[in-house]
C-alpha positions in Angstrom: 1.0 -13.3 -19.6 2.6 -10.0 -20.6 2.5 -7.3 -17.9 3.3 -3.6 -18.3 5.5 -2.1 -15.7 3.3 -0.2 -13.1 4.1 3.5 -12.6 5.4 4.1 -9.1 4.9 7.9 -8.9 2.0 7.4 -6.6 1.4 4.3 -4.4 -0.7 3.5 -1.4 1.4 1.6 1.2 0.4 -1.9 2.3 -1.3 -1.6 5.7 -2.3 -4.6 7.7 -6.1 -4.9 8.5 -6.7 -1.9 6.2 -5.7 -2.4 2.5 -7.9 -5.3 1.8 -9.7 -5.7 -1.6 -12.6 -3.5 -0.6 -10.3 -0.7 0.6 -8.3 -0.9 -2.6 -11.5 -0.7 -4.8 -12.5 2.4 -2.9 -9.0 4.0 -3.3 -9.2 3.2 -7.0 -12.3 5.4 -7.3 -10.3 8.3 -5.9 -7.3 7.8 -8.1 -7.3 6.0 -11.5 -3.5 5.7 -11.7 -2.3 5.0 -8.1 -0.4 1.8 -7.6 -2.2 -0.2 -5.0 -0.7 -2.7 -2.6 -2.3 -5.6 -0.8 -1.8 -6.1 2.9 1.3 -8.2 3.6 0.6 -11.8 2.9 3.0 -14.4 4.4 4.4 -17.3 2.4 3.5 -19.5 5.4 -0.2 -18.5 5.1 -0.3 -19.3 1.4 1.8 -22.5 1.3 1.2 -24.1 4.7 -2.2 -22.5 5.6 -3.5 -22.9 2.0 -5.0 -19.4 2.3 -4.8 -18.7 -1.4 -8.0 -16.6 -1.1 -5.8 -13.9 0.3 -4.7 -13.3 -3.3 -8.2 -12.5 -4.5 -8.8 -9.0 -6.0 -11.1 -7.1 -8.2 -10.0 -6.5 -11.8 -10.6 -2.7 -11.3 -7.7 -2.6 -8.8 -5.0 -2.7 -11.5 -2.2 -1.7 -11.3 -1.8 -3.8 -8.2 1.2 -5.1 -6.2 1.2 -8.1 -3.9 3.4 -7.7 -0.8 4.9 -10.9 0.5 6.4 -11.6 3.9 8.9 -14.4 4.2 12.6 -15.3 4.1 12.8 -18.5 2.2 13.8 -18.1 -1.5 12.0 -21.2 -2.6 8.8 -20.3 -0.9 8.9 -16.8 -2.2 9.6 -18.0 -5.7 6.5 -20.3 -5.6 4.3 -17.5 -4.2 5.6 -15.0 -6.8 4.8 -17.4 -9.6 1.3 -17.9 -8.3 0.9 -14.1 -8.0 2.0 -13.6 -11.6 -0.4 -16.3 -12.7 -3.2 -14.5 -10.8 -2.5 -11.4 -12.8 -0.7 -9.2 -10.3 1.4 -6.4 -11.8 4.2 -6.4 -9.2 5.4 -8.5 -6.3 7.1 -6.8 -3.3 9.2 -8.2 -0.5 8.5 -6.8 3.0 11.8 -5.9 4.6 10.4 -3.2 6.9 7.7 -4.5 9.2 8.8 -4.3 12.8 6.0 -6.3 14.5 6.9 -8.9 17.1 5.1 -11.6 15.1 7.2 -10.8 12.0 10.4 -10.8 14.2 9.5 -14.2 15.5 9.3 -15.4 11.9 12.7 -13.7 11.2 11.5 -11.7 8.2 10.3 -8.1 7.7 12.7 -5.5 9.1 15.0 -8.2 10.5 16.1 -9.0 7.0 17.9 -5.6 6.7 20.7 -7.3 8.6 21.0 -10.0 6.0 21.5 -8.4 2.5 22.8 -11.7 1.0 19.6 -13.5 2.0 17.4 -10.7 0.7 19.4 -10.8 -2.6 18.8 -14.6 -2.8 15.1 -14.1 -2.2 14.9 -11.4 -4.9 16.8 -13.5 -7.4 14.6 -16.5 -6.8 11.5 -14.4 -7.7 13.1 -12.3 -10.4 14.3 -15.3 -12.3 10.9 -17.0 -12.4 8.4 -14.2 -13.2 8.1 -11.5 -15.8 6.5 -8.9 -13.5 8.2 -6.2 -11.4 9.9 -7.5 -8.3 10.5 -4.8 -5.6 11.6 -4.3 -2.0 10.0 -2.2 0.7 12.5 -1.5 3.5 13.5 1.0 6.2 16.7 3.1 6.5 18.1 0.6 9.0 17.2 -1.4 12.0 18.4 -1.0 15.6 22.2 -0.5 15.6 22.3 -1.6 11.9 21.7 2.0 10.8 24.1 4.2 8.7 24.3 5.4 5.2 27.2 2.9 4.6 25.1 -0.1 5.7 22.0 1.2 3.8 24.2 1.5 0.7 25.6 -2.0 1.2 22.0 -3.4 1.5 20.7 -1.6 -1.6 23.8 -2.4 -3.7 23.7 -6.1 -2.8 19.9 -6.5 -3.4 20.0 -4.5 -6.7 22.8 -6.8 -8.0 20.2 -9.6 -7.7 17.9 -7.8 -10.1 15.8 -5.5 -7.9 15.6 -2.0 -9.4 12.7 -0.6 -7.4 12.9 0.2 -3.7 10.2 1.7 -1.5 12.0 3.4 1.4 10.2 4.2 4.7 12.4 7.2 5.6 13.1 6.1 9.2 14.8 3.2 11.0 13.0 0.4 12.7 13.6 -0.2 16.4 12.8 -3.8 17.2 13.3 -3.8 20.9 10.7 -2.0 23.0 8.6 -0.2 20.4 5.3 -1.3 18.9 4.6 -1.1 15.2 2.5 2.0 15.9 5.4 3.6 17.8 7.8 2.6 15.0 5.7 4.8 12.7 6.3 7.9 14.8 9.2 7.7 17.4 12.2 7.0 15.1 12.7 10.4 13.4 12.0 10.8 9.7 15.1 11.3 7.6 14.1 11.8 4.0 17.4 13.5 3.3 19.1 10.1 3.6 16.7 8.7 1.0 17.6 11.6 -1.2 21.3 10.9 -0.8 20.7 7.3 -1.8 18.9 8.4 -4.9 21.7 10.8 -5.8 24.2 8.0 -5.4 22.1 5.4 -7.4 20.2 7.4 -10.0 19.8 4.1 -12.0 17.4 2.8 -9.4 13.7 3.7 -8.9 13.5 5.1 -5.4 10.0 5.8 -3.9 9.9 7.6 -0.6 7.4 6.7 2.2 6.7 7.9 5.7 4.9 10.9 7.2 3.7 12.3 3.9 0.4 14.1 4.6 0.6 17.3 2.7 0.7 18.1 -1.0 3.7 20.4 -0.4 5.6 17.4 0.8 4.7 15.5 -2.3 5.9 18.4 -4.5 9.2 18.6 -2.5 9.9 14.8 -2.7 9.2 14.6 -6.4 12.0 17.0 -7.1 14.4 14.1 -6.5 12.4 10.9 -5.9 10.8 8.7 -8.5 7.6 8.5 -6.5 5.8 8.8 -3.2 4.1 6.1 -1.2 1.2 7.3 1.0 0.2 5.4 4.1 -2.4 6.3 6.7 -3.1 9.7 5.1 -4.6 7.8 2.1 -6.8 5.8 4.4 -7.9 8.6 6.7 -8.3 11.1 3.8 -8.5 9.4 0.5 -9.2 12.7 -1.2 -5.5 13.3 -0.7 -4.9 10.7 -3.5 -7.1 12.8 -5.8 -5.1 15.9 -4.9 -1.8 14.1 -5.8 -3.4 12.7 -9.0 -4.2 16.2 -10.1 -0.7 17.4 -9.2 0.9 14.7 -11.3 -1.4 15.3 -14.2 -0.8 19.0 -14.3 3.0 19.1 -13.7 6.1 18.0 -15.5 6.2 14.8 -13.4 3.8 13.0 -15.7 2.6 13.3 -19.3 -1.1 12.8 -18.9 -4.1 15.1 -19.2 -5.9 16.0 -16.0 -9.2 14.1 -15.9 -12.3 15.5 -14.4 -12.4 14.4 -10.8 -15.6 12.8 -9.5 -17.4 14.3 -6.6 -17.6 12.5 -3.2 -21.3 11.9 -4.0 -20.4 10.2 -7.2 -17.7 8.1 -5.6 -20.0 7.0 -2.8 -22.7 6.1 -5.3 -20.3 3.9 -7.2 -19.0 2.3 -4.0 -22.6 1.5 -3.0 -23.1 -0.3 -6.3 -20.0 -2.2 -5.5 -21.2 -3.1 -2.0 -24.5 -4.3 -3.4 -22.7 -6.6 -5.8 -20.4 -7.9 -3.1 -23.3 -8.6 -0.8 -24.9 -10.7 -3.5 -21.6 -12.8 -3.6 -21.7 -13.4 0.2 -19.5 -10.6 1.5 -20.4 -9.0 4.9 -21.5 -5.4 4.9 -19.2 -4.4 7.8 -16.2 -5.5 5.8 -16.9 -2.8 3.3 -18.5 0.0 5.3 -15.6 0.2 7.7 -13.6 1.8 5.0 -16.2 4.5 4.6 -16.2 6.0 8.1 -13.8 8.9 7.3 -15.1 9.8 3.9 -17.4 12.6 5.0 -15.2 14.1 7.7 -15.6 17.8 7.8 -19.0 17.8 6.2 -22.2 18.8 8.0 -23.9 15.7 9.4 -20.6 13.6 9.3 -20.9 12.6 13.0 -24.4 11.2 12.5 -23.2 9.5 9.3 -20.5 7.7 11.2 -22.9 6.7 14.0 -25.3 5.1 11.6 -22.5 3.3 9.8 -21.4 1.9 13.1 -24.7 0.3 14.0 -23.6 -3.2 14.8 -27.1 -4.8 14.8 -27.9 -3.5 11.3 -24.5 -4.3 10.0 -24.9 -7.9 11.0 -28.2 -8.0 9.1 -26.4 -6.7 6.0 -29.0 -3.9 5.9 -28.1 -2.0 2.8 -30.6 0.7 3.8 -28.2 1.6 6.5 -26.0 3.3 3.8 -28.7 5.3 2.2 -29.9 6.5 5.6 -26.3 7.5 6.6 -25.9 9.5 3.4 -29.1 11.5 3.9 -27.4 13.2 6.9 -24.6 14.4 4.7 -26.2 15.0 1.3 -29.7 16.4 0.6 -30.5 13.5 -1.7 -29.6 9.9 -0.8 -27.3 8.0 -3.1 
């Protein structure tokens, strides 16, 4: 299967318990070109837990990257091959997650201390698939944190064939901080990512971390190859539309700006998707949970959220719940 190389100018970060296939479908409605990522999927879950259903996705999600968690080159190679066979556009190795579960498995951010092992993992995947193989990492981890060590890591891994790096612009602290604290307590240092890009202009460097305003996107795109948006994309998916418009109307991309659908149109299309998924056996709550923030700031948004949180009706897969919720925000139900 021949794959085109996905454009990394705008990407949504992989987020555990958030970026499932329903969330990704919804994000695609807000941005036709954004590169979407799965939640991190571990090689152990796929190969030993036989949980291959975790690779399921909707065709509309393309371009789509699978993020893998693991540290065994052979296991990663097998999972990357299966991802390519499934039709993924990119496979990404997680070298940034600081959770205790990931630390126990000796992968994620721990791997920043082992550039040769990461290089072996990348080579094993790169040599066996024809899709993009990339790395998402931090600036460093614990005491392993300096420009010199970061350069050593990037140089070693790029020699193995990785030319695309997503850098969360802060270090990881593995002792004493939770994953949530690791997203806020270590200070953001995008200037270090910029120095890396200046030193290695041959690599694709996509910056991630704390990007919540369009002005930040504009600033980063003066030197970075792209931006990766995390929780801001989930909490305010219209941000993706704003960035999409910026990219389409600036020198950063050569594409004509498309007419942006209204929130009513997006919700109507998502309701059609929900109805189709319910017919295939999906649970209503699995899809409505991604809708709770969509109408924030609009009159009636509070009541909208209350209705969508009705556990009894959600358990009954009551599709009328959605139409009722929308009547509190829009004059005419979707």
